[in-house]
PDB file of N, CA, C and O in Angstrom, chain B, residues numbered from 101:
ATOM      1  N   UNK B 101       2.690 -13.888  14.049  1.00  0.00           N
ATOM      2  CA  UNK B 101       1.397 -13.486  14.509  1.00  0.00           C
ATOM      3  C   UNK B 101       0.429 -14.552  15.238  1.00  0.00           C
ATOM      4  O   UNK B 101       0.644 -15.747  15.035  1.00  0.00           O
ATOM      5  N   UNK B 102      -0.376 -14.251  15.878  1.00  0.00           N
ATOM      6  CA  UNK B 102      -1.044 -15.072  16.533  1.00  0.00           C
ATOM      7  C   UNK B 102      -2.784 -15.097  15.656  1.00  0.00           C
ATOM      8  O   UNK B 102      -3.561 -14.150  15.527  1.00  0.00           O
ATOM      9  N   UNK B 103      -2.948 -16.566  15.170  1.00  0.00           N
ATOM     10  CA  UNK B 103      -4.075 -16.561  14.430  1.00  0.00           C
ATOM     11  C   UNK B 103      -5.001 -17.687  14.895  1.00  0.00           C
ATOM     12  O   UNK B 103      -4.693 -18.704  15.517  1.00  0.00           O
ATOM     13  N   UNK B 104      -6.434 -17.213  14.376  1.00  0.00           N
ATOM     14  CA  UNK B 104      -7.084 -18.431  14.520  1.00  0.00           C
ATOM     15  C   UNK B 104      -7.170 -19.944  13.849  1.00  0.00           C
ATOM     16  O   UNK B 104      -6.106 -20.414  13.447  1.00  0.00           O
ATOM     17  N   UNK B 105      -8.110 -20.560  13.735  1.00  0.00           N
ATOM     18  CA  UNK B 105      -8.294 -21.792  12.933  1.00  0.00           C
ATOM     19  C   UNK B 105      -8.729 -21.116  11.681  1.00  0.00           C
ATOM     20  O   UNK B 105      -9.538 -20.196  11.553  1.00  0.00           O
ATOM     21  N   UNK B 106      -7.757 -22.006  10.419  1.00  0.00           N
ATOM     22  CA  UNK B 106      -8.312 -21.508   9.124  1.00  0.00           C
ATOM     23  C   UNK B 106      -9.539 -21.625   8.865  1.00  0.00           C
ATOM     24  O   UNK B 106     -10.215 -22.524   9.364  1.00  0.00           O
ATOM     25  N   UNK B 107     -10.099 -20.587   7.906  1.00  0.00           N
ATOM     26  CA  UNK B 107     -11.602 -21.092   7.234  1.00  0.00           C
ATOM     27  C   UNK B 107     -11.191 -20.262   5.938  1.00  0.00           C
ATOM     28  O   UNK B 107     -10.265 -19.454   5.860  1.00  0.00           O
ATOM     29  N   UNK B 108     -12.137 -20.662   4.878  1.00  0.00           N
ATOM     30  CA  UNK B 108     -12.368 -20.458   3.840  1.00  0.00           C
ATOM     31  C   UNK B 108     -12.911 -19.067   3.595  1.00  0.00           C
ATOM     32  O   UNK B 108     -13.423 -18.527   4.576  1.00  0.00           O
ATOM     33  N   UNK B 109     -12.891 -18.470   2.589  1.00  0.00           N
ATOM     34  CA  UNK B 109     -13.628 -17.186   2.403  1.00  0.00           C
ATOM     35  C   UNK B 109     -15.549 -17.088   2.546  1.00  0.00           C
ATOM     36  O   UNK B 109     -16.410 -16.265   2.857  1.00  0.00           O
ATOM     37  N   UNK B 110     -15.431 -18.619   2.055  1.00  0.00           N
ATOM     38  CA  UNK B 110     -17.052 -18.552   1.899  1.00  0.00           C
ATOM     39  C   UNK B 110     -17.459 -19.115   3.744  1.00  0.00           C
ATOM     40  O   UNK B 110     -18.569 -18.848   4.205  1.00  0.00           O
ATOM     41  N   UNK B 111     -16.479 -19.823   4.535  1.00  0.00           N
ATOM     42  CA  UNK B 111     -16.654 -20.105   5.899  1.00  0.00           C
ATOM     43  C   UNK B 111     -16.291 -18.548   6.651  1.00  0.00           C
ATOM     44  O   UNK B 111     -17.068 -18.271   7.565  1.00  0.00           O
ATOM     45  N   UNK B 112     -15.613 -17.904   6.472  1.00  0.00           N
ATOM     46  CA  UNK B 112     -15.559 -16.565   6.984  1.00  0.00           C
ATOM     47  C   UNK B 112     -16.335 -15.943   7.179  1.00  0.00           C
ATOM     48  O   UNK B 112     -16.600 -15.487   8.291  1.00  0.00           O
ATOM     49  N   UNK B 113     -17.278 -15.616   5.578  1.00  0.00           N
ATOM     50  CA  UNK B 113     -18.155 -14.386   5.459  1.00  0.00           C
ATOM     51  C   UNK B 113     -19.261 -15.050   6.043  1.00  0.00           C
ATOM     52  O   UNK B 113     -19.978 -14.319   6.726  1.00  0.00           O
ATOM     53  N   UNK B 114     -19.689 -16.583   5.934  1.00  0.00           N
ATOM     54  CA  UNK B 114     -20.968 -17.135   6.403  1.00  0.00           C
ATOM     55  C   UNK B 114     -20.949 -16.842   8.098  1.00  0.00           C
ATOM     56  O   UNK B 114     -21.928 -16.406   8.704  1.00  0.00           O
ATOM     57  N   UNK B 115     -19.673 -17.162   8.713  1.00  0.00           N
ATOM     58  CA  UNK B 115     -19.476 -16.802  10.488  1.00  0.00           C
ATOM     59  C   UNK B 115     -19.988 -15.462  10.627  1.00  0.00           C
ATOM     60  O   UNK B 115     -20.932 -15.149  11.353  1.00  0.00           O
ATOM     61  N   UNK B 116     -19.201 -14.553   9.770  1.00  0.00           N
ATOM     62  CA  UNK B 116     -19.453 -13.000   9.958  1.00  0.00           C
ATOM     63  C   UNK B 116     -20.996 -12.659  10.145  1.00  0.00           C
ATOM     64  O   UNK B 116     -21.583 -12.065  11.050  1.00  0.00           O
ATOM     65  N   UNK B 117     -21.404 -13.197   9.066  1.00  0.00           N
ATOM     66  CA  UNK B 117     -22.818 -12.558   9.192  1.00  0.00           C
ATOM     67  C   UNK B 117     -23.697 -13.163  10.554  1.00  0.00           C
ATOM     68  O   UNK B 117     -24.523 -12.481  11.161  1.00  0.00           O
ATOM     69  N   UNK B 118     -23.396 -14.371  10.850  1.00  0.00           N
ATOM     70  CA  UNK B 118     -24.001 -15.153  11.781  1.00  0.00           C
ATOM     71  C   UNK B 118     -23.665 -14.545  12.944  1.00  0.00           C
ATOM     72  O   UNK B 118     -24.545 -14.167  13.718  1.00  0.00           O
ATOM     73  N   UNK B 119     -22.409 -14.387  13.194  1.00  0.00           N
ATOM     74  CA  UNK B 119     -21.948 -13.685  14.561  1.00  0.00           C
ATOM     75  C   UNK B 119     -22.791 -12.048  14.753  1.00  0.00           C
ATOM     76  O   UNK B 119     -23.148 -11.655  15.863  1.00  0.00           O
ATOM     77  N   UNK B 120     -22.955 -11.441  13.799  1.00  0.00           N
ATOM     78  CA  UNK B 120     -23.536 -10.087  13.583  1.00  0.00           C
ATOM     79  C   UNK B 120     -25.217 -10.109  13.194  1.00  0.00           C
ATOM     80  O   UNK B 120     -25.791  -9.039  12.993  1.00  0.00           O
ATOM     81  N   UNK B 121     -25.837 -11.209  13.119  1.00  0.00           N
ATOM     82  CA  UNK B 121     -27.207 -11.624  12.829  1.00  0.00           C
ATOM     83  C   UNK B 121     -27.457 -10.631  11.666  1.00  0.00           C
ATOM     84  O   UNK B 121     -28.307  -9.746  11.767  1.00  0.00           O
ATOM     85  N   UNK B 122     -26.605 -10.821  10.426  1.00  0.00           N
ATOM     86  CA  UNK B 122     -26.838 -10.609   9.020  1.00  0.00           C
ATOM     87  C   UNK B 122     -27.325 -11.874   8.388  1.00  0.00           C
ATOM     88  O   UNK B 122     -27.175 -13.032   8.775  1.00  0.00           O
ATOM     89  N   UNK B 123     -28.059 -11.318   7.130  1.00  0.00           N
ATOM     90  CA  UNK B 123     -28.579 -12.189   5.987  1.00  0.00           C
ATOM     91  C   UNK B 123     -27.169 -12.896   5.928  1.00  0.00           C
ATOM     92  O   UNK B 123     -26.176 -12.319   6.370  1.00  0.00           O
ATOM     93  N   UNK B 124     -27.107 -14.077   5.408  1.00  0.00           N
ATOM     94  CA  UNK B 124     -26.612 -15.206   5.061  1.00  0.00           C
ATOM     95  C   UNK B 124     -25.993 -14.177   3.470  1.00  0.00           C
ATOM     96  O   UNK B 124     -26.670 -13.535   2.666  1.00  0.00           O
ATOM     97  N   UNK B 125     -24.316 -14.424   3.530  1.00  0.00           N
ATOM     98  CA  UNK B 125     -23.842 -13.977   2.361  1.00  0.00           C
ATOM     99  C   UNK B 125     -24.411 -14.345   1.014  1.00  0.00           C
ATOM    100  O   UNK B 125     -25.429 -14.985   1.280  1.00  0.00           O
ATOM    101  N   UNK B 126     -24.277 -14.268  -0.322  1.00  0.00           N
ATOM    102  CA  UNK B 126     -24.123 -14.318  -1.484  1.00  0.00           C
ATOM    103  C   UNK B 126     -23.042 -14.629  -1.741  1.00  0.00           C
ATOM    104  O   UNK B 126     -22.333 -13.672  -1.429  1.00  0.00           O
ATOM    105  N   UNK B 127     -22.229 -15.706  -2.283  1.00  0.00           N
ATOM    106  CA  UNK B 127     -20.613 -15.636  -2.615  1.00  0.00           C
ATOM    107  C   UNK B 127     -20.937 -16.222  -4.123  1.00  0.00           C
ATOM    108  O   UNK B 127     -21.867 -16.971  -4.423  1.00  0.00           O
ATOM    109  N   UNK B 128     -19.959 -15.701  -4.959  1.00  0.00           N
ATOM    110  CA  UNK B 128     -19.658 -16.407  -6.584  1.00  0.00           C
ATOM    111  C   UNK B 128     -18.484 -16.353  -6.706  1.00  0.00           C
ATOM    112  O   UNK B 128     -17.668 -15.642  -6.120  1.00  0.00           O
ATOM    113  N   UNK B 129     -18.325 -17.275  -7.649  1.00  0.00           N
ATOM    114  CA  UNK B 129     -16.846 -16.968  -8.283  1.00  0.00           C
ATOM    115  C   UNK B 129     -16.403 -16.413  -9.631  1.00  0.00           C
ATOM    116  O   UNK B 129     -16.938 -16.577 -10.728  1.00  0.00           O
ATOM    117  N   UNK B 130     -15.540 -15.866  -9.380  1.00  0.00           N
ATOM    118  CA  UNK B 130     -15.351 -15.365 -11.101  1.00  0.00           C
ATOM    119  C   UNK B 130     -14.327 -15.962 -11.373  1.00  0.00           C
ATOM    120  O   UNK B 130     -13.326 -16.021 -10.659  1.00  0.00           O
ATOM    121  N   UNK B 131     -14.519 -16.578 -12.681  1.00  0.00           N
ATOM    122  CA  UNK B 131     -13.655 -17.457 -13.474  1.00  0.00           C
ATOM    123  C   UNK B 131     -12.219 -16.582 -13.794  1.00  0.00           C
ATOM    124  O   UNK B 131     -12.223 -15.442 -14.259  1.00  0.00           O
ATOM    125  N   UNK B 132     -11.388 -17.110 -13.558  1.00  0.00           N
ATOM    126  CA  UNK B 132     -10.020 -16.285 -13.873  1.00  0.00           C
ATOM    127  C   UNK B 132      -9.981 -15.418 -14.908  1.00  0.00           C
ATOM    128  O   UNK B 132      -9.700 -14.229 -14.757  1.00  0.00           O
ATOM    129  N   UNK B 133     -10.360 -16.146 -16.430  1.00  0.00           N
ATOM    130  CA  UNK B 133     -10.308 -15.213 -17.491  1.00  0.00           C
ATOM    131  C   UNK B 133     -11.146 -13.990 -17.483  1.00  0.00           C
ATOM    132  O   UNK B 133     -10.851 -12.985 -18.128  1.00  0.00           O
ATOM    133  N   UNK B 134     -12.397 -14.123 -16.593  1.00  0.00           N
ATOM    134  CA  UNK B 134     -12.921 -13.131 -16.482  1.00  0.00           C
ATOM    135  C   UNK B 134     -12.222 -11.736 -15.511  1.00  0.00           C
ATOM    136  O   UNK B 134     -12.446 -10.528 -15.598  1.00  0.00           O
ATOM    137  N   UNK B 135     -11.380 -12.459 -14.664  1.00  0.00           N
ATOM    138  CA  UNK B 135     -10.601 -11.802 -13.553  1.00  0.00           C
ATOM    139  C   UNK B 135      -9.510 -10.828 -14.071  1.00  0.00           C
ATOM    140  O   UNK B 135      -9.105  -9.777 -13.576  1.00  0.00           O
ATOM    141  N   UNK B 136      -9.147 -11.480 -15.218  1.00  0.00           N
ATOM    142  CA  UNK B 136      -7.739 -11.067 -16.363  1.00  0.00           C
ATOM    143  C   UNK B 136      -8.254  -9.856 -17.028  1.00  0.00           C
ATOM    144  O   UNK B 136      -7.645  -8.812 -17.262  1.00  0.00           O
ATOM    145  N   UNK B 137      -9.292 -10.121 -17.255  1.00  0.00           N
ATOM    146  CA  UNK B 137      -9.904  -9.321 -18.647  1.00  0.00           C
ATOM    147  C   UNK B 137     -10.354  -8.168 -17.751  1.00  0.00           C
ATOM    148  O   UNK B 137     -10.227  -7.022 -18.184  1.00  0.00           O
ATOM    149  N   UNK B 138     -10.831  -8.363 -16.627  1.00  0.00           N
ATOM    150  CA  UNK B 138     -11.317  -6.753 -15.709  1.00  0.00           C
ATOM    151  C   UNK B 138     -10.140  -6.191 -15.360  1.00  0.00           C
ATOM    152  O   UNK B 138     -10.114  -4.965 -15.253  1.00  0.00           O
ATOM    153  N   UNK B 139      -8.927  -6.967 -15.111  1.00  0.00           N
ATOM    154  CA  UNK B 139      -7.515  -6.313 -14.639  1.00  0.00           C
ATOM    155  C   UNK B 139      -7.313  -5.408 -15.806  1.00  0.00           C
ATOM    156  O   UNK B 139      -6.975  -4.288 -15.423  1.00  0.00           O
ATOM    157  N   UNK B 140      -7.425  -5.534 -17.342  1.00  0.00           N
ATOM    158  CA  UNK B 140      -7.278  -4.950 -18.190  1.00  0.00           C
ATOM    159  C   UNK B 140      -7.741  -3.186 -18.240  1.00  0.00           C
ATOM    160  O   UNK B 140      -7.358  -2.256 -18.950  1.00  0.00           O
ATOM    161  N   UNK B 141      -8.589  -3.274 -17.289  1.00  0.00           N
ATOM    162  CA  UNK B 141      -9.336  -1.797 -16.894  1.00  0.00           C
ATOM    163  C   UNK B 141      -9.303  -1.395 -15.545  1.00  0.00           C
ATOM    164  O   UNK B 141      -9.598  -0.262 -15.166  1.00  0.00           O
ATOM    165  N   UNK B 142      -8.935  -2.348 -14.802  1.00  0.00           N
ATOM    166  CA  UNK B 142      -8.808  -1.766 -13.333  1.00  0.00           C
ATOM    167  C   UNK B 142      -7.576  -2.176 -12.731  1.00  0.00           C
ATOM    168  O   UNK B 142      -7.289  -3.369 -12.637  1.00  0.00           O
ATOM    169  N   UNK B 143      -6.741  -1.150 -12.266  1.00  0.00           N
ATOM    170  CA  UNK B 143      -5.474  -1.917 -11.958  1.00  0.00           C
ATOM    171  C   UNK B 143      -5.529  -2.086 -10.350  1.00  0.00           C
ATOM    172  O   UNK B 143      -4.489  -2.101  -9.692  1.00  0.00           O
ATOM    173  N   UNK B 144      -6.830  -2.216  -9.750  1.00  0.00           N
ATOM    174  CA  UNK B 144      -6.988  -2.980  -8.344  1.00  0.00           C
ATOM    175  C   UNK B 144      -7.260  -3.900  -8.542  1.00  0.00           C
ATOM    176  O   UNK B 144      -7.028  -4.583  -7.543  1.00  0.00           O
ATOM    177  N   UNK B 145      -7.907  -4.790  -9.746  1.00  0.00           N
ATOM    178  CA  UNK B 145      -8.267  -5.525  -9.837  1.00  0.00           C
ATOM    179  C   UNK B 145      -6.783  -6.518 -10.621  1.00  0.00           C
ATOM    180  O   UNK B 145      -6.563  -7.642 -10.170  1.00  0.00           O
ATOM    181  N   UNK B 146      -6.072  -6.071 -11.533  1.00  0.00           N
ATOM    182  CA  UNK B 146      -4.805  -6.524 -12.049  1.00  0.00           C
ATOM    183  C   UNK B 146      -3.929  -6.834 -10.814  1.00  0.00           C
ATOM    184  O   UNK B 146      -3.238  -7.850 -10.748  1.00  0.00           O
ATOM    185  N   UNK B 147      -4.000  -5.880  -9.820  1.00  0.00           N
ATOM    186  CA  UNK B 147      -3.058  -6.585  -8.937  1.00  0.00           C
ATOM    187  C   UNK B 147      -3.665  -7.732  -8.135  1.00  0.00           C
ATOM    188  O   UNK B 147      -2.840  -8.361  -7.473  1.00  0.00           O
ATOM    189  N   UNK B 148      -4.491  -7.996  -8.082  1.00  0.00           N
ATOM    190  CA  UNK B 148      -5.129  -9.141  -7.232  1.00  0.00           C
ATOM    191  C   UNK B 148      -4.489 -10.604  -7.965  1.00  0.00           C
ATOM    192  O   UNK B 148      -4.451 -11.666  -7.344  1.00  0.00           O
ATOM    193  N   UNK B 149      -3.930 -10.425  -9.595  1.00  0.00           N
ATOM    194  CA  UNK B 149      -3.421 -11.542  -9.996  1.00  0.00           C
ATOM    195  C   UNK B 149      -2.231 -12.040  -9.130  1.00  0.00           C
ATOM    196  O   UNK B 149      -1.975 -13.244  -9.153  1.00  0.00           O
ATOM    197  N   UNK B 150      -1.317 -11.007  -8.196  1.00  0.00           N
ATOM    198  CA  UNK B 150      -0.376 -11.449  -7.645  1.00  0.00           C
ATOM    199  C   UNK B 150      -0.928 -12.282  -5.839  1.00  0.00           C
ATOM    200  O   UNK B 150      -0.015 -12.761  -5.166  1.00  0.00           O
ATOM    201  N   UNK B 151      -2.045 -12.330  -5.410  1.00  0.00           N
ATOM    202  CA  UNK B 151      -2.774 -13.085  -4.448  1.00  0.00           C
ATOM    203  C   UNK B 151      -3.265 -14.051  -5.158  1.00  0.00           C
ATOM    204  O   UNK B 151      -3.780 -14.813  -4.340  1.00  0.00           O
ATOM    205  N   UNK B 152      -3.449 -14.590  -6.519  1.00  0.00           N
ATOM    206  CA  UNK B 152      -4.689 -15.380  -6.458  1.00  0.00           C
ATOM    207  C   UNK B 152      -4.168 -17.208  -5.930  1.00  0.00           C
ATOM    208  O   UNK B 152      -4.855 -18.067  -5.378  1.00  0.00           O
ATOM    209  N   UNK B 153      -2.770 -17.255  -6.368  1.00  0.00           N
ATOM    210  CA  UNK B 153      -2.391 -18.352  -5.203  1.00  0.00           C
ATOM    211  C   UNK B 153      -3.172 -18.553  -4.004  1.00  0.00           C
ATOM    212  O   UNK B 153      -3.478 -19.716  -3.741  1.00  0.00           O
ATOM    213  N   UNK B 154      -3.558 -17.611  -3.216  1.00  0.00           N
ATOM    214  CA  UNK B 154      -4.172 -17.766  -1.698  1.00  0.00           C
ATOM    215  C   UNK B 154      -5.842 -18.027  -2.036  1.00  0.00           C
ATOM    216  O   UNK B 154      -6.700 -17.977  -1.154  1.00  0.00           O
ATOM    217  N   UNK B 155      -6.112 -18.293  -3.369  1.00  0.00           N
ATOM    218  CA  UNK B 155      -7.688 -18.803  -3.473  1.00  0.00           C
ATOM    219  C   UNK B 155      -7.491 -20.053  -4.496  1.00  0.00           C
ATOM    220  O   UNK B 155      -8.323 -20.961  -4.482  1.00  0.00           O
ATOM    221  N   UNK B 156      -6.990 -20.070  -4.897  1.00  0.00           N
ATOM    222  CA  UNK B 156      -6.896 -21.517  -5.509  1.00  0.00           C
ATOM    223  C   UNK B 156      -6.213 -22.763  -4.871  1.00  0.00           C
ATOM    224  O   UNK B 156      -6.550 -23.863  -5.309  1.00  0.00           O
ATOM    225  N   UNK B 157      -5.193 -22.688  -3.778  1.00  0.00           N
ATOM    226  CA  UNK B 157      -4.975 -23.570  -2.867  1.00  0.00           C
ATOM    227  C   UNK B 157      -5.191 -23.413  -1.519  1.00  0.00           C
ATOM    228  O   UNK B 157      -5.752 -22.396  -1.111  1.00  0.00           O
ATOM    229  N   UNK B 158      -4.754 -24.444  -0.625  1.00  0.00           N
ATOM    230  CA  UNK B 158      -5.061 -23.852   1.017  1.00  0.00           C
ATOM    231  C   UNK B 158      -3.989 -22.556   0.781  1.00  0.00           C
ATOM    232  O   UNK B 158      -3.205 -22.275  -0.127  1.00  0.00           O
ATOM    233  N   UNK B 159      -4.315 -21.986   1.915  1.00  0.00           N
ATOM    234  CA  UNK B 159      -3.033 -20.941   2.514  1.00  0.00           C
ATOM    235  C   UNK B 159      -3.365 -20.519   3.749  1.00  0.00           C
ATOM    236  O   UNK B 159      -4.003 -19.506   4.034  1.00  0.00           O
ATOM    237  N   UNK B 160      -2.730 -21.654   4.763  1.00  0.00           N
ATOM    238  CA  UNK B 160      -2.952 -21.474   5.893  1.00  0.00           C
ATOM    239  C   UNK B 160      -1.946 -21.055   6.778  1.00  0.00           C
ATOM    240  O   UNK B 160      -0.827 -21.566   6.729  1.00  0.00           O
ATOM    241  N   UNK B 161      -2.266 -20.084   7.665  1.00  0.00           N
ATOM    242  CA  UNK B 161      -1.082 -19.807   8.745  1.00  0.00           C
ATOM    243  C   UNK B 161      -0.939 -20.282  10.216  1.00  0.00           C
ATOM    244  O   UNK B 161      -1.928 -20.166  10.939  1.00  0.00           O
ATOM    245  N   UNK B 162       0.122 -20.768  10.686  1.00  0.00           N
ATOM    246  CA  UNK B 162       0.236 -21.576  11.766  1.00  0.00           C
ATOM    247  C   UNK B 162       1.308 -20.615  12.355  1.00  0.00           C
ATOM    248  O   UNK B 162       2.426 -20.313  11.939  1.00  0.00           O
ATOM    249  N   UNK B 163       0.358 -20.092  13.853  1.00  0.00           N
ATOM    250  CA  UNK B 163       0.921 -19.400  15.113  1.00  0.00           C
ATOM    251  C   UNK B 163       1.452 -19.936  16.199  1.00  0.00           C
ATOM    252  O   UNK B 163       1.374 -19.430  17.318  1.00  0.00           O
ATOM    253  N   UNK B 164       2.214 -21.350  15.834  1.00  0.00           N
ATOM    254  CA  UNK B 164       2.288 -22.174  16.592  1.00  0.00           C
ATOM    255  C   UNK B 164       3.770 -21.362  17.343  1.00  0.00           C
ATOM    256  O   UNK B 164       3.644 -21.070  18.532  1.00  0.00           O
ATOM    257  N   UNK B 165       4.805 -21.097  16.819  1.00  0.00           N
ATOM    258  CA  UNK B 165       5.853 -20.565  17.415  1.00  0.00           C
ATOM    259  C   UNK B 165       5.473 -19.508  18.006  1.00  0.00           C
ATOM    260  O   UNK B 165       5.757 -19.410  19.200  1.00  0.00           O
ATOM    261  N   UNK B 166       4.910 -18.684  17.509  1.00  0.00           N
ATOM    262  CA  UNK B 166       4.387 -17.090  18.034  1.00  0.00           C
ATOM    263  C   UNK B 166       4.147 -17.461  19.683  1.00  0.00           C
ATOM    264  O   UNK B 166       4.842 -17.011  20.595  1.00  0.00           O
ATOM    265  N   UNK B 167       2.901 -18.466  19.853  1.00  0.00           N
ATOM    266  CA  UNK B 167       2.561 -18.991  20.880  1.00  0.00           C
ATOM    267  C   UNK B 167       3.343 -19.500  21.970  1.00  0.00           C
ATOM    268  O   UNK B 167       3.221 -19.193  23.155  1.00  0.00           O
ATOM    269  N   UNK B 168       4.190 -20.339  21.440  1.00  0.00           N
ATOM    270  CA  UNK B 168       5.398 -21.147  22.227  1.00  0.00           C
ATOM    271  C   UNK B 168       6.207 -20.044  22.781  1.00  0.00           C
ATOM    272  O   UNK B 168       6.303 -19.665  23.949  1.00  0.00           O
ATOM    273  N   UNK B 169       6.884 -19.518  21.490  1.00  0.00           N
ATOM    274  CA  UNK B 169       7.734 -18.378  22.163  1.00  0.00           C
ATOM    275  C   UNK B 169       7.514 -17.186  22.662  1.00  0.00           C
ATOM    276  O   UNK B 169       8.447 -16.730  23.324  1.00  0.00           O
ATOM    277  N   UNK B 170       6.347 -16.377  22.529  1.00  0.00           N
ATOM    278  CA  UNK B 170       5.851 -15.477  23.150  1.00  0.00           C
ATOM    279  C   UNK B 170       4.723 -15.508  23.909  1.00  0.00           C
ATOM    280  O   UNK B 170       4.566 -14.549  24.665  1.00  0.00           O
ATOM    281  N   UNK B 171       3.750 -16.516  23.902  1.00  0.00           N
ATOM    282  CA  UNK B 171       2.925 -17.087  24.678  1.00  0.00           C
ATOM    283  C   UNK B 171       1.621 -15.933  24.047  1.00  0.00           C
ATOM    284  O   UNK B 171       0.604 -15.635  24.674  1.00  0.00           O
ATOM    285  N   UNK B 172       1.915 -15.539  22.972  1.00  0.00           N
ATOM    286  CA  UNK B 172       0.630 -14.878  21.870  1.00  0.00           C
ATOM    287  C   UNK B 172      -0.339 -15.779  21.724  1.00  0.00           C
ATOM    288  O   UNK B 172      -0.153 -16.936  21.345  1.00  0.00           O
ATOM    289  N   UNK B 173      -1.525 -15.231  22.049  1.00  0.00           N
ATOM    290  CA  UNK B 173      -2.754 -16.142  21.282  1.00  0.00           C
ATOM    291  C   UNK B 173      -3.789 -14.967  20.673  1.00  0.00           C
ATOM    292  O   UNK B 173      -3.958 -13.831  21.115  1.00  0.00           O
ATOM    293  N   UNK B 174      -4.386 -15.565  19.591  1.00  0.00           N
ATOM    294  CA  UNK B 174      -5.510 -14.571  19.175  1.00  0.00           C
ATOM    295  C   UNK B 174      -6.198 -14.340  19.752  1.00  0.00           C
ATOM    296  O   UNK B 174      -6.372 -15.050  20.742  1.00  0.00           O
ATOM    297  N   UNK B 175      -7.120 -13.098  19.502  1.00  0.00           N
ATOM    298  CA  UNK B 175      -8.616 -12.432  19.913  1.00  0.00           C
ATOM    299  C   UNK B 175      -9.500 -14.046  19.828  1.00  0.00           C
ATOM    300  O   UNK B 175      -8.969 -14.918  19.142  1.00  0.00           O
ATOM    301  N   UNK B 176     -10.630 -14.318  20.436  1.00  0.00           N
ATOM    302  CA  UNK B 176     -11.552 -15.121  20.020  1.00  0.00           C
ATOM    303  C   UNK B 176     -12.165 -14.649  18.692  1.00  0.00           C
ATOM    304  O   UNK B 176     -12.737 -13.572  18.528  1.00  0.00           O
ATOM    305  N   UNK B 177     -11.981 -15.530  17.837  1.00  0.00           N
ATOM    306  CA  UNK B 177     -12.730 -15.431  16.507  1.00  0.00           C
ATOM    307  C   UNK B 177     -14.043 -14.505  16.556  1.00  0.00           C
ATOM    308  O   UNK B 177     -14.187 -13.403  16.028  1.00  0.00           O
ATOM    309  N   UNK B 178     -14.892 -15.176  17.264  1.00  0.00           N
ATOM    310  CA  UNK B 178     -16.247 -14.270  17.029  1.00  0.00           C
ATOM    311  C   UNK B 178     -15.850 -12.655  17.640  1.00  0.00           C
ATOM    312  O   UNK B 178     -16.350 -11.731  16.999  1.00  0.00           O
ATOM    313  N   UNK B 179     -15.229 -12.392  18.497  1.00  0.00           N
ATOM    314  CA  UNK B 179     -15.097 -11.507  19.163  1.00  0.00           C
ATOM    315  C   UNK B 179     -15.070 -10.304  18.109  1.00  0.00           C
ATOM    316  O   UNK B 179     -15.886  -9.453  17.755  1.00  0.00           O
ATOM    317  N   UNK B 180     -13.513 -10.688  17.710  1.00  0.00           N
ATOM    318  CA  UNK B 180     -12.892  -9.967  16.312  1.00  0.00           C
ATOM    319  C   UNK B 180     -14.047  -9.747  15.503  1.00  0.00           C
ATOM    320  O   UNK B 180     -14.406  -8.574  15.403  1.00  0.00           O
ATOM    321  N   UNK B 181     -14.758 -10.687  14.858  1.00  0.00           N
ATOM    322  CA  UNK B 181     -15.710 -10.380  13.878  1.00  0.00           C
ATOM    323  C   UNK B 181     -16.701  -9.326  14.391  1.00  0.00           C
ATOM    324  O   UNK B 181     -17.041  -8.466  13.579  1.00  0.00           O
ATOM    325  N   UNK B 182     -17.212  -9.279  15.639  1.00  0.00           N
ATOM    326  CA  UNK B 182     -18.253  -8.578  16.482  1.00  0.00           C
ATOM    327  C   UNK B 182     -17.493  -7.191  16.315  1.00  0.00           C
ATOM    328  O   UNK B 182     -18.347  -6.306  16.252  1.00  0.00           O
ATOM    329  N   UNK B 183     -16.285  -6.702  16.224  1.00  0.00           N
ATOM    330  CA  UNK B 183     -15.776  -5.706  16.687  1.00  0.00           C
ATOM    331  C   UNK B 183     -15.309  -5.272  15.042  1.00  0.00           C
ATOM    332  O   UNK B 183     -15.515  -4.131  14.629  1.00  0.00           O
ATOM    333  N   UNK B 184     -14.627  -6.390  14.140  1.00  0.00           N
ATOM    334  CA  UNK B 184     -14.755  -5.730  12.407  1.00  0.00           C
ATOM    335  C   UNK B 184     -16.223  -5.354  12.286  1.00  0.00           C
ATOM    336  O   UNK B 184     -16.315  -4.375  11.544  1.00  0.00           O
ATOM    337  N   UNK B 185     -17.364  -5.747  12.718  1.00  0.00           N
ATOM    338  CA  UNK B 185     -18.371  -5.069  12.033  1.00  0.00           C
ATOM    339  C   UNK B 185     -18.902  -3.597  12.657  1.00  0.00           C
ATOM    340  O   UNK B 185     -19.510  -2.733  12.025  1.00  0.00           O
ATOM    341  N   UNK B 186     -18.520  -3.553  14.024  1.00  0.00           N
ATOM    342  CA  UNK B 186     -18.520  -2.259  14.923  1.00  0.00           C
ATOM    343  C   UNK B 186     -17.619  -1.028  14.025  1.00  0.00           C
ATOM    344  O   UNK B 186     -17.847   0.161  14.245  1.00  0.00           O
ATOM    345  N   UNK B 187     -16.757  -1.391  13.175  1.00  0.00           N
ATOM    346  CA  UNK B 187     -15.832  -0.765  12.919  1.00  0.00           C
ATOM    347  C   UNK B 187     -16.038  -0.523  11.640  1.00  0.00           C
ATOM    348  O   UNK B 187     -15.647   0.507  11.090  1.00  0.00           O
ATOM    349  N   UNK B 188     -16.747  -1.565  10.989  1.00  0.00           N
ATOM    350  CA  UNK B 188     -17.526  -1.105   9.536  1.00  0.00           C
ATOM    351  C   UNK B 188     -18.628  -0.020   9.769  1.00  0.00           C
ATOM    352  O   UNK B 188     -18.643   1.040   9.143  1.00  0.00           O
ATOM    353  N   UNK B 189     -19.640  -0.399  10.812  1.00  0.00           N
ATOM    354  CA  UNK B 189     -20.716   0.525  11.127  1.00  0.00           C
ATOM    355  C   UNK B 189     -20.064   2.271  11.558  1.00  0.00           C
ATOM    356  O   UNK B 189     -20.653   3.265  11.134  1.00  0.00           O
ATOM    357  N   UNK B 190     -19.355   2.331  12.051  1.00  0.00           N
ATOM    358  CA  UNK B 190     -18.847   3.254  12.832  1.00  0.00           C
ATOM    359  C   UNK B 190     -17.804   4.354  11.322  1.00  0.00           C
ATOM    360  O   UNK B 190     -17.441   5.516  11.504  1.00  0.00           O
ATOM    361  N   UNK B 191     -17.625   3.789  10.380  1.00  0.00           N
ATOM    362  CA  UNK B 191     -17.385   4.416   9.145  1.00  0.00           C
ATOM    363  C   UNK B 191     -16.082   4.462   9.355  1.00  0.00           C
ATOM    364  O   UNK B 191     -15.337   4.957   8.510  1.00  0.00           O
TER     365      UNK B 191
END
């Protein structure tokens, strides 16, 4: 799958708001014990435990093989963020 340069969640949220002319995001980290406790009440939060590794260490996708083999390239990142905002507004 073609992918753009890796960004942290914080970088992605900031870029999304910049591209779409929105105020800067206010992000906070929830401590792991708090997430585990919330998981006792919420099945959705409980399932986040299975992807915790993606938020505690670099999780980088590399699309070099797809690009070299099939000539696939990702959509320009800012265009994708604008399109995502349009889809969110459309409901």
